[in-house]
Backbone as CSV, one residue per row, in Angstrom:
resi,resn,N_x,N_y,N_z,CA_x,CA_y,CA_z,C_x,C_y,C_z
1,MET,-9.774,34.727,-3.332,-10.148,36.118,-3.131,-10.231,36.379,-1.639
2,ALA,-9.449,37.256,-1.112,-9.422,37.523,0.311,-10.667,38.298,0.733
3,ARG,-11.014,38.252,2.013,-12.206,38.926,2.503,-12.163,40.423,2.198
4,ALA,-11.033,41.074,2.524,-10.935,42.498,2.310,-11.066,42.863,0.840
5,ALA,-10.626,41.966,-0.026,-10.651,42.271,-1.450,-12.072,42.414,-1.966
6,VAL,-13.029,41.630,-1.430,-14.401,41.705,-1.900,-15.011,43.048,-1.544
7,GLU,-14.630,43.585,-0.405,-15.199,44.845,0.040,-14.481,46.042,-0.602
8,ALA,-13.357,45.777,-1.248,-12.649,46.845,-1.928,-12.999,46.798,-3.411
9,THR,-12.077,47.208,-4.263,-12.389,47.289,-5.686,-11.757,46.185,-6.505
10,GLY,-10.866,45.406,-5.916,-10.187,44.379,-6.683,-10.199,43.054,-5.957
11,ALA,-9.472,42.101,-6.523,-9.392,40.775,-5.926,-7.944,40.450,-5.627
12,GLU,-7.741,39.792,-4.519,-6.404,39.339,-4.148,-6.296,37.864,-4.487
13,ARG,-5.354,37.510,-5.324,-5.161,36.110,-5.707,-4.166,35.474,-4.749
14,LEU,-4.599,34.404,-4.106,-3.745,33.692,-3.166,-3.168,32.480,-3.882
15,ALA,-1.882,32.491,-4.144,-1.230,31.407,-4.876,-0.903,30.271,-3.910
16,VAL,-1.649,29.190,-4.004,-1.437,28.023,-3.159,-1.162,26.839,-4.073
17,LYS,-0.043,26.164,-3.865,0.318,25.008,-4.683,0.674,23.832,-3.780
18,PRO,0.122,22.626,-4.069,-0.968,22.393,-5.022,-2.262,23.034,-4.554
19,VAL,-3.157,23.317,-5.476,-4.332,24.109,-5.168,-5.236,23.437,-4.142
20,HIS,-5.213,22.101,-4.058,-6.120,21.429,-3.127,-5.805,21.765,-1.669
21,LYS,-4.624,22.273,-1.388,-4.264,22.611,-0.016,-5.003,23.844,0.497
22,ALA,-5.632,24.584,-0.392,-6.432,25.730,0.027,-7.847,25.317,0.434
23,SER,-8.224,24.085,0.146,-9.613,23.672,0.327,-10.028,23.584,1.788
24,LYS,-9.155,23.100,2.660,-9.533,22.938,4.064,-9.964,24.252,4.679
25,GLY,-9.160,25.285,4.475,-9.511,26.579,5.043,-10.795,27.133,4.478
26,PHE,-11.035,26.879,3.199,-12.258,27.382,2.563,-13.492,26.681,3.111
27,VAL,-13.505,25.349,3.107,-14.737,24.641,3.483,-14.987,24.642,4.986
28,ASN,-13.928,24.610,5.791,-14.116,24.522,7.238,-14.233,25.882,7.916
29,ASP,-13.497,26.858,7.433,-13.451,28.161,8.103,-13.844,29.328,7.216
30,GLN,-14.143,29.076,5.943,-14.445,30.139,4.988,-13.347,31.204,5.016
31,ALA,-12.092,30.729,4.977,-10.928,31.605,5.069,-10.790,32.517,3.858
32,VAL,-11.348,32.118,2.728,-11.410,32.962,1.538,-12.840,32.948,1.037
33,HIS,-13.173,33.895,0.194,-14.545,34.001,-0.304,-14.804,33.139,-1.528
34,LEU,-13.828,33.038,-2.410,-13.987,32.331,-3.677,-12.793,31.423,-3.866
35,ALA,-13.033,30.135,-4.166,-11.921,29.191,-4.237,-12.164,28.142,-5.309
36,GLU,-11.085,27.743,-5.952,-11.101,26.548,-6.784,-10.977,25.356,-5.857
37,LEU,-11.825,24.363,-6.037,-11.746,23.184,-5.186,-12.282,21.977,-5.938
38,ALA,-11.881,20.804,-5.459,-12.320,19.560,-6.083,-13.823,19.408,-5.937
39,VAL,-14.470,18.848,-6.934,-15.921,18.745,-6.918,-16.398,17.877,-5.756
40,VAL,-15.660,16.821,-5.407,-16.081,15.986,-4.285,-15.932,16.733,-2.964
41,THR,-14.931,17.602,-2.845,-14.816,18.423,-1.648,-16.034,19.326,-1.511
42,LEU,-16.478,19.925,-2.612,-17.676,20.751,-2.567,-18.888,19.918,-2.158
43,LEU,-19.032,18.735,-2.727,-20.168,17.872,-2.392,-20.140,17.480,-0.916
44,GLN,-18.963,17.140,-0.407,-18.846,16.823,1.019,-19.201,18.031,1.882
45,ALA,-18.716,19.200,1.495,-19.002,20.406,2.263,-20.508,20.643,2.353
46,VAL,-21.211,20.486,1.237,-22.658,20.665,1.236,-23.322,19.601,2.105
47,ALA,-22.878,18.360,1.976,-23.477,17.268,2.743,-23.312,17.472,4.241
48,TYR,-22.215,18.087,4.651,-21.962,18.327,6.075,-22.394,19.720,6.526
49,GLY,-23.138,20.422,5.686,-23.732,21.683,6.098,-22.806,22.869,6.153
50,LYS,-21.724,22.848,5.408,-20.821,23.998,5.378,-21.471,25.130,4.557
51,PRO,-21.270,26.382,4.958,-21.930,27.504,4.263,-21.191,27.933,2.994
52,VAL,-21.118,27.008,2.022,-20.488,27.293,0.736,-21.421,26.824,-0.367
53,VAL,-21.339,27.484,-1.522,-22.205,27.142,-2.649,-21.369,27.027,-3.916
54,LEU,-21.953,26.377,-4.912,-21.288,26.153,-6.192,-21.395,27.379,-7.088
55,LEU,-20.275,27.765,-7.688,-20.264,28.697,-8.814,-19.907,27.837,-10.021
56,PRO,-20.842,27.642,-10.959,-20.691,26.567,-11.958,-19.706,26.870,-13.090
57,VAL,-18.440,26.799,-12.747,-17.354,26.931,-13.714,-16.405,25.753,-13.500
58,THR,-16.054,25.048,-14.552,-15.080,23.966,-14.446,-13.679,24.556,-14.478
59,ALA,-12.934,24.328,-13.405,-11.539,24.771,-13.351,-10.595,23.683,-13.845
60,LEU,-11.036,22.430,-13.801,-10.233,21.310,-14.299,-11.151,20.165,-14.668
61,GLY,-11.097,19.762,-15.923,-11.780,18.560,-16.374,-10.782,17.709,-17.128
62,ARG,-10.844,16.401,-16.969,-9.886,15.541,-17.666,-10.386,14.104,-17.660
63,PHE,-9.840,13.305,-18.558,-10.079,11.866,-18.518,-9.388,11.294,-17.279
64,GLN,-9.894,10.144,-16.790,-9.385,9.609,-15.527,-8.951,8.147,-15.588
65,HIS,-9.299,7.425,-16.638,-9.013,5.991,-16.658,-7.527,5.678,-16.566
66,GLN,-6.681,6.595,-16.971,-5.236,6.364,-16.935,-4.647,6.520,-15.535
67,THR,-5.449,6.935,-14.563,-4.900,7.217,-13.229,-4.711,5.963,-12.379
68,LEU,-5.270,4.836,-12.783,-5.011,3.575,-12.081,-3.767,2.947,-12.698
69,VAL,-2.708,2.853,-11.895,-1.424,2.399,-12.428,-0.868,1.242,-11.615
70,THR,0.075,0.525,-12.216,0.744,-0.597,-11.580,2.150,-0.698,-12.153
71,MET,2.991,-1.488,-11.495,4.322,-1.769,-12.049,4.511,-3.259,-12.275
72,ASP,3.558,-4.056,-11.822,3.651,-5.503,-11.972,2.911,-5.959,-13.234
73,ARG,2.960,-7.256,-13.482,2.220,-7.808,-14.620,0.764,-8.015,-14.207
74,LEU,0.126,-6.919,-13.859,-1.251,-6.940,-13.394,-2.098,-6.063,-14.300
75,ALA,-3.384,-6.350,-14.312,-4.337,-5.552,-15.068,-5.509,-5.216,-14.159
76,VAL,-6.413,-4.411,-14.658,-7.522,-3.952,-13.829,-8.325,-5.126,-13.265
77,GLY,-8.428,-6.205,-14.016,-9.182,-7.355,-13.538,-8.536,-8.100,-12.387
78,ASP,-7.292,-7.757,-12.065,-6.577,-8.419,-10.975,-6.646,-7.659,-9.654
79,ILE,-7.374,-6.564,-9.610,-7.249,-5.669,-8.466,-7.896,-6.217,-7.193
80,GLU,-8.941,-7.034,-7.305,-9.535,-7.591,-6.093,-8.512,-8.488,-5.387
81,GLY,-8.414,-8.313,-4.077,-7.458,-9.078,-3.295,-6.070,-8.469,-3.257
82,ARG,-5.887,-7.348,-3.927,-4.580,-6.682,-3.983,-4.585,-5.415,-3.132
83,ARG,-3.388,-4.833,-2.987,-3.216,-3.594,-2.228,-3.231,-2.417,-3.192
84,ALA,-4.055,-1.424,-2.881,-4.166,-0.244,-3.741,-4.131,1.006,-2.873
85,GLY,-3.369,1.997,-3.318,-3.241,3.238,-2.570,-3.836,4.419,-3.317
86,VAL,-4.336,5.381,-2.543,-4.850,6.629,-3.079,-4.580,7.698,-2.028
87,ARG,-4.275,8.919,-2.469,-3.884,9.955,-1.507,-4.935,10.123,-0.422
88,SER,-6.165,10.276,-0.802,-7.262,10.452,0.142,-8.483,9.728,-0.390
89,TRP,-9.273,9.124,0.493,-10.476,8.432,0.038,-11.441,9.384,-0.651
90,SER,-11.429,10.642,-0.252,-12.330,11.624,-0.842,-11.723,12.335,-2.040
91,GLN,-10.499,12.017,-2.426,-9.891,12.651,-3.596,-10.767,12.401,-4.815
92,THR,-11.048,13.449,-5.565,-11.981,13.337,-6.682,-11.493,12.353,-7.739
93,THR,-10.201,12.371,-8.038,-9.667,11.401,-9.002,-9.960,9.977,-8.551
94,GLY,-9.777,9.701,-7.270,-10.061,8.374,-6.747,-11.528,8.012,-6.834
95,VAL,-12.406,8.968,-6.546,-13.844,8.710,-6.633,-14.236,8.342,-8.062
96,TRP,-13.744,9.099,-9.034,-14.046,8.761,-10.424,-13.505,7.372,-10.789
97,MET,-12.249,7.106,-10.444,-11.633,5.839,-10.847,-12.316,4.655,-10.177
98,ARG,-12.652,4.768,-8.918,-13.358,3.670,-8.243,-14.758,3.488,-8.831
99,GLY,-15.371,4.589,-9.265,-16.663,4.463,-9.928,-16.559,3.658,-11.212
100,PHE,-15.495,3.903,-11.972,-15.280,3.116,-13.194,-15.051,1.643,-12.850
101,LEU,-14.305,1.394,-11.779,-14.016,0.009,-11.391,-15.306,-0.770,-11.148
102,THR,-16.248,-0.164,-10.429,-17.489,-0.876,-10.136,-18.424,-0.894,-11.336
103,GLU,-18.510,0.223,-12.036,-19.472,0.359,-13.125,-19.073,-0.419,-14.372
104,GLN,-17.794,-0.333,-14.742,-17.355,-0.935,-15.996,-16.730,-2.311,-15.832
105,TYR,-16.140,-2.563,-14.662,-15.364,-3.797,-14.495,-15.920,-4.723,-13.410
106,GLY,-17.029,-4.342,-12.806,-17.684,-5.208,-11.827,-16.867,-5.479,-10.584
107,VAL,-15.992,-4.561,-10.204,-15.110,-4.758,-9.058,-15.864,-4.482,-7.754
108,ASP,-15.654,-5.328,-6.761,-16.162,-5.109,-5.410,-15.090,-4.346,-4.634
109,LEU,-15.341,-3.087,-4.349,-14.326,-2.251,-3.702,-13.912,-2.782,-2.345
110,ARG,-14.797,-3.508,-1.669,-14.474,-4.040,-0.348,-13.499,-5.221,-0.414
111,LYS,-13.269,-5.742,-1.602,-12.324,-6.846,-1.749,-10.923,-6.371,-2.110
112,ILE,-10.709,-5.067,-2.003,-9.392,-4.473,-2.254,-8.846,-3.956,-0.935
113,ALA,-7.552,-4.131,-0.706,-6.911,-3.622,0.505,-6.500,-2.162,0.262
114,TRP,-7.411,-1.244,0.545,-7.184,0.165,0.271,-6.334,0.816,1.351
115,VAL,-5.430,1.684,0.924,-4.593,2.452,1.835,-4.698,3.920,1.446
116,THR,-4.971,4.792,2.432,-5.005,6.233,2.186,-3.894,6.896,2.993
117,TYR,-3.555,8.119,2.588,-2.395,8.801,3.177,-2.746,10.123,3.855
118,GLU,-3.954,10.566,3.683,-4.425,11.751,4.401,-5.935,11.733,4.431
119,GLY,-6.504,12.546,5.314,-7.948,12.590,5.451,-8.594,13.535,4.461
120,ALA,-9.895,13.676,4.603,-10.661,14.565,3.729,-10.412,16.019,4.107
121,HIS,-10.704,16.917,3.182,-10.597,18.342,3.487,-11.695,18.782,4.452
122,VAL,-12.857,18.160,4.378,-13.957,18.483,5.284,-13.702,17.788,6.612
123,ALA,-13.653,18.558,7.687,-13.172,18.048,8.979,-13.984,16.864,9.501
124,GLU,-15.290,16.855,9.257,-16.139,15.807,9.825,-16.054,14.470,9.095
125,ALA,-15.544,14.458,7.889,-15.561,13.251,7.059,-14.566,12.208,7.559
126,ARG,-14.937,10.946,7.445,-14.090,9.833,7.857,-14.049,8.779,6.759
127,ASP,-12.961,8.016,6.699,-12.855,6.927,5.736,-13.791,5.789,6.128
128,PRO,-14.264,4.996,5.153,-15.047,3.796,5.485,-14.217,2.810,6.295
129,ASP,-14.894,1.865,6.950,-14.199,0.937,7.835,-13.331,-0.070,7.098
130,PHE,-13.493,-0.194,5.780,-12.663,-1.145,5.037,-11.419,-0.486,4.444
131,VAL,-11.149,0.755,4.819,-9.996,1.499,4.330,-9.004,1.693,5.464
132,THR,-7.719,1.493,5.170,-6.659,1.622,6.174,-5.854,2.894,5.930
133,ARG,-5.536,3.614,7.000,-4.687,4.799,6.879,-3.222,4.383,7.021
134,ALA,-2.396,4.832,6.118,-0.964,4.532,6.167,-0.342,5.157,7.413
135,PRO,0.774,4.603,7.900,1.446,5.194,9.063,1.847,6.648,8.781
136,GLN,1.888,7.423,9.837,2.276,8.819,9.689,3.664,8.918,9.059
137,GLY,3.796,9.778,8.085,5.067,9.957,7.395,5.212,9.122,6.135
138,ALA,4.348,8.125,5.962,4.405,7.302,4.750,3.952,8.125,3.553
139,ARG,4.459,7.788,2.383,4.105,8.507,1.162,3.614,7.520,0.112
140,LEU,2.547,7.901,-0.550,1.953,7.048,-1.568,2.960,6.675,-2.647
141,GLN,3.683,7.669,-3.154,4.611,7.402,-4.253,5.695,6.413,-3.843
142,ALA,6.247,6.576,-2.642,7.306,5.677,-2.170,6.765,4.264,-1.976
143,ASP,5.610,4.139,-1.344,5.043,2.807,-1.135,4.772,2.111,-2.458
144,PHE,4.322,2.868,-3.450,4.045,2.294,-4.759,5.335,1.872,-5.456
145,LEU,6.300,2.758,-5.523,7.543,2.466,-6.240,8.346,1.368,-5.566
146,GLU,8.219,1.232,-4.258,8.995,0.229,-3.519,8.235,-1.076,-3.318
147,GLY,7.088,-1.214,-3.965,6.398,-2.503,-3.995,5.481,-2.806,-2.842
148,ARG,5.203,-1.840,-1.976,4.286,-2.101,-0.870,2.830,-1.960,-1.298
149,LEU,2.617,-1.472,-2.508,1.291,-1.387,-3.109,1.339,-2.058,-4.479
150,ASP,0.263,-2.741,-4.838,0.171,-3.351,-6.165,-0.385,-2.380,-7.194
151,PHE,-1.258,-1.494,-6.746,-1.879,-0.501,-7.607,-1.873,0.844,-6.907
152,GLY,-1.905,1.899,-7.687,-2.060,3.238,-7.145,-3.000,4.034,-8.022
153,ILE,-3.766,4.923,-7.400,-4.559,5.886,-8.152,-3.872,7.228,-7.985
154,MET,-3.300,7.728,-9.060,-2.535,8.976,-8.998,-2.777,9.804,-10.242
155,GLY,-3.023,11.077,-10.033,-3.183,12.015,-11.137,-1.940,12.860,-11.276
156,ASN,-2.005,14.088,-10.762,-0.849,14.983,-10.869,0.340,14.507,-10.051
157,GLU,0.095,13.660,-9.036,1.186,13.214,-8.177,1.905,11.976,-8.708
158,LEU,1.571,11.532,-9.926,2.213,10.342,-10.487,3.712,10.581,-10.664
159,PRO,4.566,9.740,-10.069,6.013,9.936,-10.226,6.476,9.527,-11.617
160,GLY,7.592,10.067,-12.019,8.171,9.690,-13.299,9.031,8.449,-13.149
161,ASP,8.621,7.364,-13.737,9.356,6.110,-13.642,8.938,5.241,-14.821
162,ASP,9.895,4.757,-15.581,9.593,3.989,-16.784,8.912,2.660,-16.488
163,ARG,8.957,2.201,-15.247,8.321,0.921,-14.896,6.803,1.046,-14.775
164,ILE,6.305,2.252,-14.618,4.885,2.461,-14.364,4.080,2.315,-15.655
165,ARG,2.964,1.640,-15.559,2.056,1.544,-16.706,0.615,1.557,-16.224
166,THR,-0.285,1.904,-17.093,-1.694,1.945,-16.717,-2.242,0.530,-16.569
167,ALA,-3.119,0.360,-15.586,-3.725,-0.954,-15.364,-4.800,-1.252,-16.396
168,ILE,-5.364,-0.224,-17.000,-6.372,-0.388,-18.046,-5.682,-0.242,-19.397
169,ALA,-5.727,-1.269,-20.184,-5.104,-1.215,-21.511,-5.787,-0.154,-22.367
170,ASP,-4.972,0.601,-23.107,-5.502,1.647,-23.990,-6.407,2.609,-23.225
171,ALA,-5.933,3.028,-22.040,-6.750,3.852,-21.147,-7.292,5.121,-21.806
172,PRO,-6.500,5.861,-22.586,-7.069,7.065,-23.214,-8.246,6.753,-24.136
173,ASP,-8.149,5.664,-24.886,-9.242,5.299,-25.782,-10.471,4.860,-24.986
174,VAL,-10.247,4.121,-23.904,-11.361,3.683,-23.059,-12.043,4.901,-22.438
175,ALA,-11.231,5.856,-21.981,-11.790,7.067,-21.377,-12.595,7.873,-22.388
176,ALA,-12.065,8.006,-23.585,-12.774,8.756,-24.622,-14.100,8.084,-24.976
177,GLU,-14.084,6.759,-25.057,-15.312,6.035,-25.378,-16.332,6.173,-24.255
178,TRP,-15.876,6.115,-22.983,-16.784,6.305,-21.843,-17.438,7.684,-21.928
179,SER,-16.640,8.710,-22.189,-17.173,10.062,-22.266,-18.120,10.212,-23.449
180,ARG,-17.771,9.606,-24.562,-18.639,9.663,-25.742,-19.992,9.009,-25.439
181,ALA,-19.953,7.861,-24.777,-21.185,7.134,-24.471,-22.044,7.865,-23.446
182,ASN,-21.390,8.554,-22.497,-22.132,9.235,-21.435,-22.460,10.681,-21.769
183,GLY,-21.763,11.242,-22.753,-22.050,12.604,-23.162,-21.371,13.676,-22.333
184,PHE,-20.421,13.299,-21.502,-19.670,14.269,-20.711,-18.358,13.638,-20.262
185,ALA,-17.429,14.488,-19.843,-16.152,14.029,-19.305,-16.150,14.238,-17.799
186,PRO,-15.322,13.498,-17.063,-15.211,13.731,-15.631,-14.756,15.163,-15.340
187,VAL,-15.381,15.775,-14.359,-14.981,17.096,-13.880,-14.247,16.918,-12.550
188,ASN,-13.094,17.528,-12.433,-12.314,17.432,-11.198,-12.493,18.645,-10.294
189,HIS,-12.242,19.831,-10.829,-12.297,21.041,-10.012,-13.372,21.988,-10.523
190,VAL,-14.059,22.626,-9.562,-15.043,23.658,-9.855,-14.721,24.871,-8.979
191,LEU,-15.620,25.823,-8.933,-15.439,26.993,-8.075,-16.490,26.986,-6.969
192,GLY,-16.066,27.375,-5.798,-16.973,27.501,-4.670,-16.951,28.918,-4.138
193,VAL,-18.068,29.343,-3.555,-18.206,30.677,-2.975,-18.839,30.524,-1.597
194,THR,-18.407,31.336,-0.640,-19.065,31.296,0.655,-20.464,31.902,0.522
195,GLU,-21.389,31.387,1.332,-22.740,31.934,1.318,-22.723,33.416,1.667
196,GLN,-21.871,33.805,2.603,-21.801,35.203,3.004,-21.419,36.093,1.827
197,ALA,-20.373,35.710,1.104,-19.952,36.520,-0.040,-21.027,36.547,-1.113
198,ALA,-21.682,35.395,-1.338,-22.727,35.345,-2.358,-23.880,36.280,-2.011
199,ARG,-24.270,36.302,-0.740,-25.397,37.139,-0.331,-25.035,38.621,-0.313
200,GLU,-23.840,38.932,0.167,-23.457,40.330,0.363,-22.876,40.968,-0.892
201,HIS,-22.354,40.145,-1.793,-21.675,40.694,-2.975,-22.097,39.940,-4.233
202,SER,-23.375,39.800,-4.411,-23.891,39.019,-5.535,-23.391,39.550,-6.877
203,ALA,-23.414,40.857,-7.048,-23.001,41.429,-8.327,-21.546,41.132,-8.628
204,VAL,-20.696,41.185,-7.591,-19.273,40.900,-7.780,-19.066,39.437,-8.149
205,VAL,-19.749,38.544,-7.458,-19.603,37.111,-7.725,-20.114,36.785,-9.125
206,CYS,-21.231,37.365,-9.515,-21.760,37.114,-10.856,-20.821,37.666,-11.926
207,ALA,-20.201,38.801,-11.636,-19.233,39.357,-12.586,-18.015,38.440,-12.699
208,ALA,-17.598,37.862,-11.584,-16.486,36.912,-11.615,-16.856,35.689,-12.445
209,TYR,-18.100,35.219,-12.294,-18.574,34.100,-13.108,-18.525,34.444,-14.598
210,ASP,-18.987,35.627,-14.948,-18.991,36.046,-16.350,-17.573,36.079,-16.913
211,ALA,-16.653,36.637,-16.130,-15.270,36.756,-16.599,-14.633,35.392,-16.801
212,MET,-14.844,34.494,-15.835,-14.242,33.161,-15.941,-14.915,32.338,-17.029
213,ARG,-16.204,32.545,-17.224,-16.888,31.840,-18.316,-16.280,32.221,-19.661
214,LYS,-16.016,33.495,-19.844,-15.419,33.943,-21.103,-14.040,33.334,-21.312
215,VAL,-13.267,33.258,-20.236,-11.922,32.669,-20.350,-12.018,31.200,-20.732
216,VAL,-12.864,30.456,-20.017,-12.988,29.014,-20.268,-13.514,28.756,-21.677
217,GLU,-14.494,29.537,-22.095,-15.084,29.307,-23.410,-14.148,29.701,-24.546
218,SER,-13.118,30.502,-24.235,-12.154,30.895,-25.261,-10.997,29.913,-25.397
219,LEU,-10.929,28.923,-24.504,-9.849,27.957,-24.568,-9.948,27.136,-25.852
220,PRO,-8.816,26.788,-26.456,-8.865,25.968,-27.677,-9.432,24.589,-27.398
221,ARG,-10.223,24.092,-28.290,-10.826,22.765,-28.147,-9.924,21.723,-28.788
222,GLY,-9.708,20.618,-28.070,-8.889,19.541,-28.580,-9.728,18.492,-29.288
223,PRO,-9.178,17.302,-29.487,-9.892,16.253,-30.217,-10.866,15.450,-29.352
224,GLU,-10.999,15.811,-28.069,-11.853,15.033,-27.176,-13.298,15.019,-27.694
225,PRO,-14.012,13.920,-27.445,-15.378,13.806,-27.967,-16.384,14.679,-27.228
226,VAL,-16.015,15.236,-26.077,-16.912,16.076,-25.288,-16.120,17.259,-24.753
227,ASP,-16.835,18.237,-24.215,-16.209,19.421,-23.643,-15.590,19.057,-22.292
228,LEU,-14.295,19.293,-22.133,-13.620,19.013,-20.861,-13.833,20.122,-19.838
229,ASN,-14.335,21.263,-20.267,-14.472,22.407,-19.360,-15.860,23.036,-19.460
230,PRO,-16.899,22.306,-19.102,-18.243,22.889,-19.184,-18.430,24.023,-18.176
231,VAL,-19.253,24.972,-18.544,-19.575,26.117,-17.706,-21.090,26.242,-17.625
232,GLY,-21.593,26.629,-16.454,-23.024,26.797,-16.270,-23.664,25.559,-15.667
233,PHE,-24.803,25.761,-15.040,-25.484,24.647,-14.381,-25.826,23.530,-15.361
234,ALA,-26.281,23.876,-16.562,-26.662,22.844,-17.530,-25.464,21.987,-17.912
235,GLY,-24.308,22.625,-18.113,-23.123,21.874,-18.510,-22.557,21.002,-17.414
236,LEU,-22.743,21.416,-16.168,-22.170,20.671,-15.041,-23.122,19.636,-14.444
237,ARG,-24.370,19.677,-14.824,-25.357,18.802,-14.186,-24.965,17.325,-14.259
238,ARG,-24.670,16.829,-15.422,-24.419,15.386,-15.557,-23.107,14.948,-14.902
239,PRO,-21.975,15.626,-15.139,-20.758,15.167,-14.477,-20.811,15.288,-12.957
240,VAL,-21.367,16.376,-12.441,-21.426,16.525,-10.985,-22.399,15.509,-10.384
241,SER,-23.498,15.257,-11.051,-24.453,14.255,-10.557,-23.825,12.870,-10.515
242,ARG,-23.043,12.533,-11.539,-22.407,11.215,-11.540,-21.347,11.126,-10.441
243,ALA,-20.563,12.192,-10.263,-19.572,12.199,-9.188,-20.252,12.045,-7.831
244,ALA,-21.397,12.695,-7.652,-22.129,12.593,-6.388,-22.642,11.173,-6.160
245,ALA,-23.111,10.529,-7.221,-23.592,9.153,-7.100,-22.455,8.209,-6.742
246,TYR,-21.325,8.337,-7.414,-20.169,7.510,-7.079,-19.738,7.745,-5.629
247,ALA,-19.669,9.018,-5.228,-19.208,9.349,-3.878,-20.126,8.757,-2.818
248,LEU,-21.434,8.782,-3.062,-22.377,8.199,-2.107,-22.181,6.689,-2.007
249,GLU,-22.039,6.030,-3.158,-21.847,4.581,-3.176,-20.579,4.172,-2.426
250,GLN,-19.572,5.017,-2.447,-18.270,4.684,-1.873,-18.115,5.136,-0.425
251,GLY,-19.156,5.673,0.166,-19.077,6.118,1.553,-18.344,7.430,1.728
252,VAL,-18.191,8.175,0.649,-17.536,9.482,0.738,-18.516,10.534,1.249
253,LEU,-19.790,10.402,0.888,-20.828,11.323,1.341,-21.698,10.654,2.397
254,PRO,-22.115,11.415,3.425,-22.978,10.838,4.455,-24.446,10.799,4.044
255,ARG,-24.784,11.488,2.965,-26.171,11.530,2.467,-26.134,11.891,0.996
256,PRO,-27.222,11.625,0.268,-27.252,12.023,-1.135,-27.211,13.548,-1.279
257,VAL,-26.515,14.023,-2.293,-26.509,15.447,-2.649,-26.970,15.541,-4.105
258,GLU,-28.176,16.038,-4.299,-28.736,16.149,-5.640,-28.273,17.464,-6.280
259,PHE,-28.126,17.455,-7.588,-27.649,18.653,-8.274,-28.618,19.814,-8.095
260,ASP,-29.919,19.540,-8.082,-30.885,20.620,-7.898,-30.705,21.297,-6.550
261,GLU,-30.244,20.559,-5.551,-29.951,21.162,-4.253,-28.838,22.195,-4.385
262,LEU,-27.823,21.867,-5.176,-26.723,22.805,-5.395,-27.214,24.048,-6.119
263,VAL,-28.031,23.853,-7.156,-28.559,24.978,-7.937,-29.391,25.890,-7.044
264,GLU,-30.291,25.296,-6.278,-31.181,26.097,-5.430,-30.396,26.883,-4.383
265,ALA,-29.369,26.268,-3.798,-28.574,26.963,-2.784,-27.806,28.130,-3.391
266,SER,-27.219,27.916,-4.564,-26.478,28.990,-5.222,-27.398,30.143,-5.587
267,CYS,-28.537,29.831,-6.189,-29.458,30.874,-6.627,-30.049,31.637,-5.439
268,ALA,-30.346,30.921,-4.356,-30.887,31.589,-3.175,-29.863,32.534,-2.562
269,ALA,-28.609,32.090,-2.482,-27.573,32.927,-1.889,-27.284,34.148,-2.744
270,LEU,-27.253,33.967,-4.058,-26.932,35.061,-4.971,-28.146,35.919,-5.320
271,GLY,-29.333,35.392,-5.083,-30.546,36.136,-5.408,-30.765,36.255,-6.905
272,VAL,-30.420,35.204,-7.656,-30.569,35.234,-9.113,-31.276,33.959,-9.559
273,PRO,-31.918,33.968,-10.746,-32.493,32.742,-11.287,-31.394,31.841,-11.842
274,ALA,-31.712,30.569,-11.998,-30.710,29.618,-12.511,-30.218,30.013,-13.891
275,ALA,-31.059,30.647,-14.693,-30.658,31.039,-16.040,-29.497,32.024,-16.014
276,ARG,-29.350,32.787,-14.932,-28.253,33.744,-14.847,-26.901,33.044,-14.830
277,LEU,-26.905,31.796,-14.351,-25.665,31.018,-14.257,-25.730,29.785,-15.162
278,GLY,-26.268,29.954,-16.328,-26.284,28.871,-17.312,-27.194,27.728,-16.964
279,GLY,-28.303,28.031,-16.314,-29.239,26.987,-15.904,-30.173,26.607,-17.022
């Protein structure tokens, strides 16, 4: 939503593909008022004091266990001591997958030779000291397909190649069981709003929340054991809290970000109680 659009009667939709490329301008410069962005980008923005707040709508939720892939005769238990690539250390898919590695498989992330290909969307964020940045111009997909990486964490950027297979056997079933046991699915993208827009145009932002909530709640439900697209503070509390915990453990966040901090900031900026946004 462009700045002028909020002050007028409609909204201007800025088509940016892939959508994550719009995040830098939003979190660093507040170039737009309302944006879809990865949940870890939002958490980093809050941790580094950027003037943006959460609008609790899931724009993308999905299982993640299938995103760790290999082409060799390797499995998830072989990853320590190997080379693994991920687009960005702060990429939400990577944060979820690395969380599973430590939580479910007892992997020591520092015993993996991690390679990243770009920095975080939040300007101040830096990779941990045990992570290596690929040379300029290198591409994750090429390094993976040409054997310079043993494992890759890839979601939408996964190349089509019959040699590729998931490192976790029966990954969809494992993911479904994880979600069933935890009572929620991983959330990838949410909505963010600038503090300025929230304070100056609370009614417009709340109306946007209502409209998007109706759209999300009208989506057909699949066979998944949990809701992939929760809406409202109550629905997002557990997945966002878990993502924040994983991100802190992995050095993605410089400090803890509690979910109540997000709720309080949103409600203060919008001037509404948490119940107005599904609290």
